[in-house]
C-alpha positions as CSV (number, residue, x, y, z in Angstrom):
1,M,0.0,-0.1,0.0
2,A,1.5,3.3,-1.0
3,A,1.9,6.0,1.4
4,S,-0.3,8.6,0.3
5,T,-3.0,6.1,-0.9
6,L,-6.1,5.3,1.4
7,R,-7.7,1.7,1.2
8,V,-11.1,0.1,2.0
9,R,-10.9,-3.7,2.3
10,M,-14.0,-6.4,2.4
11,Y,-13.0,-9.4,3.8
12,R,-15.1,-12.7,2.8
13,V,-16.4,-14.9,5.5
14,G,-20.1,-15.2,3.5
15,F,-22.7,-13.2,4.7
16,G,-21.9,-10.8,6.7
17,D,-19.9,-7.1,7.3
18,F,-16.4,-7.0,8.0
19,F,-13.9,-4.7,6.7
20,L,-10.8,-3.0,7.7
21,V,-10.1,0.6,6.4
22,T,-6.8,1.6,6.3
23,V,-5.4,5.4,6.8
24,P,-1.8,6.8,5.7
25,S,-0.3,8.7,8.3
26,A,3.5,10.1,8.8
27,D,4.1,7.7,11.6
28,G,2.6,4.6,9.5
29,P,-0.7,3.2,8.3
30,L,-3.7,3.6,10.6
31,H,-6.7,0.9,10.9
32,I,-9.9,1.2,11.3
33,L,-12.4,-1.7,11.4
34,I,-16.0,-1.8,10.7
35,D,-18.2,-5.0,11.8
36,C,-16.8,-8.5,12.3
37,G,-19.8,-11.0,11.6
38,V,-21.5,-13.4,10.1
39,T,-24.3,-15.4,9.9
40,S,-25.8,-18.8,8.1
41,G,-28.8,-17.2,6.9
42,K,-32.3,-19.1,6.2
43,T,-31.0,-21.4,4.1
44,G,-27.9,-22.4,6.4
45,K,-25.5,-21.4,3.3
46,G,-24.4,-17.9,4.3
47,D,-21.6,-18.8,7.1
48,I,-18.5,-20.3,4.5
49,H,-16.5,-21.0,7.8
50,T,-13.1,-18.5,7.0
51,I,-14.4,-15.3,9.6
52,K,-11.5,-17.2,11.8
53,A,-9.2,-17.1,8.9
54,A,-9.8,-13.8,7.8
55,V,-9.7,-12.4,11.7
56,A,-5.8,-14.2,12.3
57,H,-4.9,-12.4,9.0
58,M,-6.6,-8.8,9.7
59,A,-4.3,-9.3,13.4
60,E,-1.4,-9.7,11.4
61,E,-1.8,-6.8,8.7
62,T,-3.1,-4.8,11.7
63,K,0.2,-5.4,14.3
64,R,-2.5,-6.0,16.7
65,H,-3.5,-2.1,16.5
66,L,-6.6,-0.6,16.0
67,A,-7.3,3.3,15.8
68,L,-11.1,2.7,16.0
69,I,-13.7,0.3,16.2
70,V,-17.0,1.1,14.2
71,V,-20.0,-1.3,15.4
72,T,-22.8,-0.5,13.3
73,H,-25.1,-2.3,15.1
74,R,-26.2,-5.6,16.7
75,H,-27.2,-8.4,14.7
76,M,-24.8,-11.3,13.9
77,D,-24.0,-10.6,11.1
78,H,-21.7,-7.8,12.2
79,I,-20.6,-8.6,15.6
80,I,-20.6,-12.2,15.9
81,G,-16.6,-13.2,15.2
82,F,-15.9,-10.5,17.9
83,S,-16.7,-13.4,20.1
84,R,-15.6,-16.1,18.0
85,C,-12.7,-14.8,17.5
86,E,-12.7,-13.0,21.1
87,D,-9.0,-14.9,21.9
88,V,-7.7,-13.3,19.3
89,F,-8.9,-9.4,19.8
90,K,-8.1,-10.0,23.6
91,T,-4.4,-9.3,22.6
92,F,-6.0,-6.4,20.6
93,T,-5.3,-2.7,21.4
94,V,-7.5,-0.2,20.8
95,D,-8.3,3.4,20.5
96,A,-11.4,3.8,20.8
97,I,-14.8,2.2,20.0
98,W,-18.2,3.7,18.5
99,M,-21.5,2.8,18.4
100,P,-25.5,3.3,17.7
101,F,-26.6,5.6,20.7
102,W,-29.4,2.5,20.8
103,E,-26.4,0.5,22.2
104,T,-26.0,2.7,25.6
105,E,-26.3,1.8,28.7
106,Y,-27.1,5.5,30.4
107,A,-30.3,5.8,29.3
108,P,-33.1,3.3,30.7
109,E,-35.8,3.8,27.8
110,V,-32.7,2.5,25.7
111,V,-32.2,-0.6,27.9
112,K,-35.8,-1.4,27.9
113,F,-35.9,-1.5,24.6
114,Q,-33.2,-3.4,23.8
115,A,-33.9,-6.2,26.3
116,E,-37.5,-6.6,25.2
117,L,-36.9,-7.0,21.4
118,T,-33.4,-9.8,23.2
119,A,-37.1,-11.4,24.5
120,L,-38.3,-11.3,22.1
121,A,-36.1,-13.4,19.8
122,L,-35.8,-15.6,22.9
123,D,-39.2,-16.3,22.7
124,V,-39.9,-16.9,19.7
125,Q,-36.3,-18.9,18.7
126,Q,-37.6,-21.1,22.2
127,R,-41.2,-21.7,20.4
128,F,-38.7,-23.3,17.4
129,A,-36.6,-25.4,19.3
130,T,-37.9,-28.9,17.5
131,A,-38.4,-27.3,14.0
132,A,-34.4,-27.1,13.4
133,G,-34.6,-28.7,9.7
134,S,-37.9,-28.0,8.9
135,D,-39.2,-27.8,6.1
136,D,-41.6,-25.0,6.1
137,P,-40.1,-21.9,4.1
138,N,-41.7,-19.5,7.0
139,V,-40.0,-21.8,9.8
140,R,-36.9,-21.5,8.2
141,A,-37.4,-17.6,7.3
142,I,-37.9,-17.2,11.5
143,L,-34.6,-19.1,12.3
144,G,-32.0,-17.5,10.7
145,I,-33.5,-14.2,11.9
146,V,-33.8,-14.7,15.3
147,E,-30.0,-16.7,14.3
148,N,-29.0,-13.3,13.8
149,A,-30.6,-11.3,16.0
150,T,-29.6,-13.3,19.3
151,G,-26.0,-14.5,18.1
152,V,-27.6,-18.2,19.3
153,S,-27.5,-21.3,16.5
154,L,-30.4,-24.1,17.3
155,T,-28.1,-26.3,15.2
156,E,-25.0,-25.1,16.1
157,G,-21.8,-25.7,14.1
158,P,-18.5,-24.4,13.7
159,G,-17.5,-20.9,15.1
160,G,-19.7,-20.7,18.2
161,G,-19.7,-17.5,19.5
162,T,-23.3,-15.4,21.2
163,N,-24.2,-11.1,20.4
164,A,-24.2,-11.4,23.8
165,R,-20.8,-12.3,24.2
166,S,-19.7,-9.8,21.5
167,L,-21.3,-6.8,22.8
168,A,-19.6,-7.2,26.6
169,L,-16.4,-8.0,25.0
170,L,-16.3,-4.2,22.9
171,K,-18.4,-2.3,25.7
172,T,-16.2,-3.6,29.3
173,Q,-12.9,-5.8,27.8
174,F,-10.7,-3.4,25.6
175,G,-10.0,-0.5,28.2
176,V,-12.0,2.1,26.1
177,K,-15.0,3.0,26.9
178,P,-17.5,3.0,23.4
179,Q,-19.0,6.5,22.7
180,Y,-22.7,6.0,22.0
181,L,-23.7,7.9,18.3
182,G,-26.8,9.2,16.9
183,K,-27.4,11.7,13.4
184,G,-25.4,14.9,14.4
185,D,-24.0,13.8,17.4
186,A,-20.2,14.7,17.4
187,A,-17.2,11.8,17.0
188,A,-14.9,12.2,18.6
189,L,-11.9,10.8,16.2
190,P,-8.7,9.8,18.1
191,A,-5.6,12.3,17.7
192,S,-3.7,9.8,15.1
193,L,-6.9,9.9,12.8
194,V,-7.5,13.6,12.8
195,A,-3.9,14.4,11.9
196,A,-3.7,12.2,9.1
197,G,-6.9,14.0,7.6
198,L,-9.5,11.9,8.4
199,G,-12.9,13.4,9.0
200,A,-16.4,12.4,10.2
201,E,-19.9,12.8,10.1
202,I,-22.6,10.6,12.0
203,L,-25.3,10.7,10.0
204,G,-27.9,7.4,11.7
205,P,-29.8,6.5,13.7
206,P,-32.3,8.3,14.7
207,P,-32.5,9.2,18.1
208,A,-34.9,7.4,20.8
209,D,-37.7,10.5,20.6
210,A,-37.7,9.0,16.9
211,I,-39.1,5.4,17.2
212,A,-41.4,6.2,14.2
213,F,-38.9,6.2,11.9
214,M,-37.1,2.9,13.2
215,R,-40.7,0.6,12.5
216,M,-40.4,1.7,8.5
217,T,-38.9,-0.7,6.3
218,D,-39.2,1.1,3.0
219,L,-40.3,4.9,1.8
220,R,-43.9,3.2,0.5
221,K,-44.9,2.6,4.9
222,G,-45.1,-0.5,4.5
223,V,-44.8,-2.0,8.1
224,G,-46.2,-5.0,10.3
225,Q,-46.6,-5.4,14.2
226,Y,-45.2,-7.3,16.7
227,L,-47.5,-10.3,17.9
228,D,-48.9,-12.6,19.9
229,A,-49.3,-14.9,17.4
230,D,-49.3,-18.0,19.6
231,G,-51.7,-17.4,21.6
232,A,-50.5,-18.8,24.3
233,G,-51.7,-19.1,27.8
234,D,-48.8,-19.6,29.8
235,R,-46.5,-17.5,29.0
236,D,-43.6,-16.5,31.0
237,P,-44.8,-13.2,33.1
238,K,-41.0,-11.8,31.4
239,S,-41.9,-12.7,27.5
240,F,-42.5,-9.7,25.9
241,V,-45.6,-9.4,25.1
242,P,-46.6,-6.0,22.9
243,F,-49.9,-5.7,23.3
244,G,-51.5,-4.7,26.7
245,E,-54.5,-6.6,28.4
246,R,-57.4,-5.2,26.3
247,W,-56.7,-6.3,23.1
248,R,-55.6,-10.1,24.5
249,A,-59.2,-12.4,23.2
250,T,-60.8,-15.1,24.3
251,P,-62.7,-17.4,22.8
252,D,-65.6,-16.2,24.2
253,D,-65.4,-13.6,21.8
254,Y,-66.0,-15.2,18.6
255,P,-68.8,-16.3,17.8
256,A,-69.9,-19.1,16.4
257,S,-70.2,-19.1,12.8
258,A,-66.7,-17.9,13.1
259,F,-65.7,-21.8,13.0
260,R,-68.3,-23.1,10.7
261,E,-66.1,-24.1,8.3
262,W,-64.6,-26.6,10.4
263,A,-68.2,-27.8,12.6
264,P,-69.1,-31.2,12.3
265,R,-71.0,-32.2,8.6
266,A,-73.2,-34.6,8.1
267,R,-71.7,-37.6,5.6
268,R,-74.2,-39.2,3.6
269,G,-74.8,-43.1,5.5
270,R,-71.8,-42.5,7.4
271,G,-73.4,-39.9,10.5
272,T,-70.7,-37.0,10.9
273,D,-66.5,-36.4,11.3
274,E,-66.8,-34.4,14.8
275,E,-63.9,-37.2,16.1
276,R,-62.5,-34.7,13.0
277,Y,-63.8,-31.7,14.4
278,S,-60.9,-30.4,16.8
279,H,-58.3,-31.7,14.6
280,R,-59.1,-29.2,11.7
281,I,-58.8,-26.5,13.9
282,E,-55.7,-27.6,15.4
283,E,-54.2,-27.8,12.2
284,A,-55.5,-24.4,10.9
285,I,-53.9,-22.7,13.9
286,K,-50.8,-24.7,13.9
287,A,-50.7,-23.6,10.1
288,A,-51.3,-20.1,10.8
289,Q,-48.3,-19.6,13.5
290,P,-45.3,-19.8,11.2
291,A,-46.7,-16.9,8.7
292,A,-47.6,-14.8,11.9
293,L,-44.9,-15.3,14.1
294,L,-42.5,-14.6,10.7
295,T,-44.5,-11.3,10.7
296,A,-43.0,-10.7,13.9
297,A,-39.7,-11.6,13.6
298,K,-39.5,-9.8,10.5
299,E,-40.3,-6.5,12.2
300,L,-37.8,-7.2,15.1
301,D,-35.1,-7.8,12.6
302,D,-36.4,-4.9,10.7
303,F,-36.1,-2.8,14.5
304,L,-32.7,-4.0,14.8
305,N,-31.2,-2.7,11.5
306,N,-32.6,0.4,11.1
307,Q,-31.1,0.8,14.4
308,S,-28.1,1.1,12.4
309,L,-24.4,4.2,13.1
310,V,-24.5,6.0,9.6
311,V,-20.9,7.0,9.0
312,L,-19.7,9.8,6.6
313,F,-15.7,9.7,6.0
314,T,-13.7,12.0,4.4
315,W,-10.3,11.8,3.8
316,K,-8.5,14.7,1.5
317,D,-11.2,15.3,-0.9
318,K,-12.9,12.0,-0.8
319,R,-16.3,11.0,0.9
320,L,-16.8,7.1,2.0
321,L,-20.2,6.6,3.6
322,F,-20.5,3.2,5.5
323,A,-24.6,2.3,5.9
324,G,-24.6,-0.1,8.2
325,D,-28.1,-2.0,7.3
326,A,-30.0,1.4,7.8
327,Q,-33.1,0.8,5.9
328,A,-35.6,3.5,4.9
329,G,-36.4,4.8,8.3
330,N,-32.9,5.7,9.3
331,W,-32.7,6.7,5.8
332,E,-35.5,9.2,5.5
333,Y,-34.7,10.5,9.1
334,W,-31.0,12.3,7.4
335,L,-32.3,12.5,3.8
336,Y,-35.5,14.4,4.7
337,D,-34.6,15.9,8.0
338,L,-38.3,15.3,9.5
339,D,-39.9,15.4,12.3
340,K,-41.9,11.9,11.7
341,P,-42.2,10.3,8.6
342,L,-44.7,11.3,6.1
343,K,-46.8,8.9,4.3
344,T,-45.4,8.6,1.6
345,T,-41.8,10.5,0.6
346,V,-43.1,10.7,-3.5
347,G,-42.5,14.4,-4.5
348,E,-40.6,15.2,-1.9
349,T,-37.4,17.5,-1.4
350,M,-34.4,15.6,-0.6
351,T,-32.4,18.2,1.8
352,K,-29.5,20.0,-0.2
353,E,-26.9,18.0,2.4
354,G,-28.1,15.1,1.5
355,K,-28.0,15.3,-1.8
356,S,-24.7,16.9,-1.8
357,I,-23.7,14.0,0.3
358,L,-24.6,10.8,-2.2
359,Q,-24.1,13.0,-5.3
360,G,-20.5,13.4,-4.8
361,L,-19.5,10.1,-2.9
362,D,-16.3,8.6,-3.5
363,F,-17.3,4.9,-2.2
364,Y,-20.7,3.3,-0.8
365,K,-20.7,0.1,1.4
366,V,-24.1,-1.1,-0.2
367,G,-26.6,-1.2,2.9
368,H,-27.7,-4.3,3.9
369,H,-25.9,-7.0,1.8
370,G,-28.1,-6.0,-1.2
371,S,-31.3,-6.2,0.1
372,T,-34.3,-5.0,-1.5
373,N,-35.3,-2.9,1.7
374,A,-31.8,-0.8,2.7
375,T,-30.3,1.2,0.1
376,P,-33.3,3.6,-1.2
377,I,-34.5,4.0,-4.8
378,A,-34.5,7.9,-4.2
379,A,-30.9,7.3,-2.5
380,V,-29.8,5.3,-5.5
381,D,-31.3,8.2,-8.1
382,A,-29.6,11.8,-5.8
383,M,-26.6,9.4,-6.3
384,G,-23.5,10.9,-8.9
385,T,-21.8,8.5,-10.8
386,G,-18.2,6.6,-10.8
387,F,-17.8,5.9,-7.1
388,A,-17.5,2.4,-6.1
389,A,-19.3,0.5,-4.2
390,M,-18.9,-3.0,-1.8
391,C,-21.5,-5.2,-0.7
392,S,-20.5,-8.3,1.5
393,T,-23.0,-11.0,0.5
394,Q,-23.4,-14.8,-0.2
395,A,-26.3,-15.1,-2.7
396,D,-28.4,-18.1,-1.5
397,T,-28.3,-17.4,2.1
398,F,-31.7,-15.5,2.1
399,G,-34.7,-14.7,0.0
400,S,-35.8,-15.6,-3.2
401,E,-36.0,-14.5,-7.1
402,A,-39.7,-16.2,-7.0
403,N,-40.9,-13.5,-4.7
404,A,-39.0,-10.8,-5.5
405,S,-37.1,-11.0,-2.3
406,E,-33.3,-12.3,-3.3
407,V,-29.9,-10.9,-1.4
408,P,-28.6,-9.0,-3.4
409,R,-31.6,-8.0,-4.9
410,V,-30.4,-8.1,-8.8
411,P,-32.6,-4.9,-9.8
412,L,-30.4,-3.2,-7.0
413,M,-27.1,-4.1,-8.4
414,D,-28.1,-3.7,-11.8
415,A,-28.5,0.1,-10.9
416,L,-25.8,0.2,-8.3
417,G,-24.1,-1.2,-10.8
418,A,-24.8,1.4,-13.6
419,K,-23.4,4.2,-11.8
420,C,-20.6,3.0,-10.3
421,G,-17.7,0.5,-10.0
422,L,-19.5,-2.5,-7.9
423,V,-17.2,-5.6,-6.4
424,R,-19.1,-8.0,-4.3
425,S,-17.8,-10.2,-1.7
426,D,-19.1,-13.3,-3.3
427,Q,-18.1,-12.6,-6.5
428,I,-14.3,-13.7,-4.7
429,A,-12.5,-17.3,-4.4
430,V,-10.8,-17.7,-1.5
431,E,-7.5,-19.4,-0.1
432,I,-5.7,-18.9,3.2
433,N,-4.8,-21.3,5.6
434,Q,-5.2,-24.5,2.8
435,Q,-9.1,-23.6,2.8
436,K,-10.2,-23.3,-1.0
437,V,-13.9,-21.6,-1.3
438,A,-14.8,-20.4,-4.3
439,P,-17.3,-17.9,-5.7
440,A,-20.8,-17.7,-5.3
441,K,-23.0,-19.4,-8.3
442,G,-24.3,-16.6,-9.8
443,A,-21.7,-14.1,-9.1
444,P,-20.3,-11.5,-11.5
445,P,-17.8,-13.5,-12.7
446,A,-14.9,-10.3,-13.2
447,L,-14.5,-7.2,-11.4
448,P,-15.7,-3.9,-13.3
449,D,-14.4,-1.8,-15.4
450,P,-11.8,0.2,-14.2
451,Q,-12.8,2.9,-16.3
452,R,-15.8,3.2,-14.6
453,F,-15.0,4.7,-11.7
454,R,-12.1,6.6,-9.7
455,G,-9.6,4.3,-7.7
456,R,-8.6,0.2,-8.1
457,F,-9.5,-3.1,-6.9
458,E,-6.8,-5.5,-5.4
459,V,-8.1,-9.2,-4.9
460,G,-6.1,-11.6,-2.7
461,S,-6.5,-14.0,-0.3
462,C,-9.8,-13.7,1.3
463,F,-10.5,-10.3,0.7
464,V,-10.6,-7.2,-2.0
465,D,-9.6,-4.2,-2.0
466,Y,-10.3,-0.9,-3.1
467,V,-8.0,1.6,-3.3
468,L,-8.0,5.5,-3.4
């Protein structure tokens, strides 16, 4: 790496973010770690089992010293590496740690909110404890989402670690008090990074009094609700119950006609099938539970994604945007400078600041692994051209093309690729510690045309670099 260039390194670990930004300085390179995680996802194919080797590689590259760790949010695919590789991370020295405001331990409302989300995730996971390996796509989706929220897998494979242990390591074991940040907060960069010419602006997440934005999953405002979907009457009193008692129904609240389709029917010459009556209701309820719980799990997933720390780094005249997994609520809050969400943003004017940021980007870390519920269309439309983008992803982990939910989303990749030089982590072959992993099926076979963007890409043993 030349002494006058800045480098963004994306490690290939599967479905998860693991970025290392290296800033040149008079005293040698300074390193910023942005997230370190991976998840197996809905299909179980997201974890390619390279994260330990990648962390070891990163430790050698940085000589076990990080000027800054940026933790965008608490999902497994962004933080599990810290506890999975705890023995390595405990040998590091760290100058500063940034985390989203939603991780603060000094605001009771935030602590309570995160505890409720965790309780909901664990509650849902417990109810599917015997469903691992199920063929029901709703069940598989629920287990993938909840595993990501908790860092705990019902079918624990190689790796281990939990989100709770990762958070404990980050908050208490580096000897550095984290800064908990939200939009507009002044982030204190280490003096070494300031001297090297680095600047930073915190664009997201929204603060605690903007909870309505946290609920938003898309700019069409298509949001769900937390659901007490299984109707269990013997719930643990500590379980998260999102609706008050007056909203909870009993069988007496339903008229007899509500169950008519399952009622005993006379069959010619053979009496009734009354013995099957209760079984029909039971099976119908069982069939409805996964779909309803999936709505709750998705809502939980969306809340955690919208907690993402969004950072705009500046170096010389370059702008680098790291958006974590921010979804529309997070984006809308800083792009439109609103007090409350609108019914639609169609026709609304983006702020001059927001438009200027997007039009002047040199680098964009693609939000949420290229999923359809991040990087809003309005943001893509406002972006300039000639920048570089990196998408940390693993095909066939979440969603499917059949229902237009595949990750990464093909139309989004096409739209970004038309404006910039875009590279995906899953198009890179890995060969490290005698371990080989081929590019994902369907991933682009080649790096983008270097004439389409400023800077250059370079491929290493388990990573791809963007140098500018």
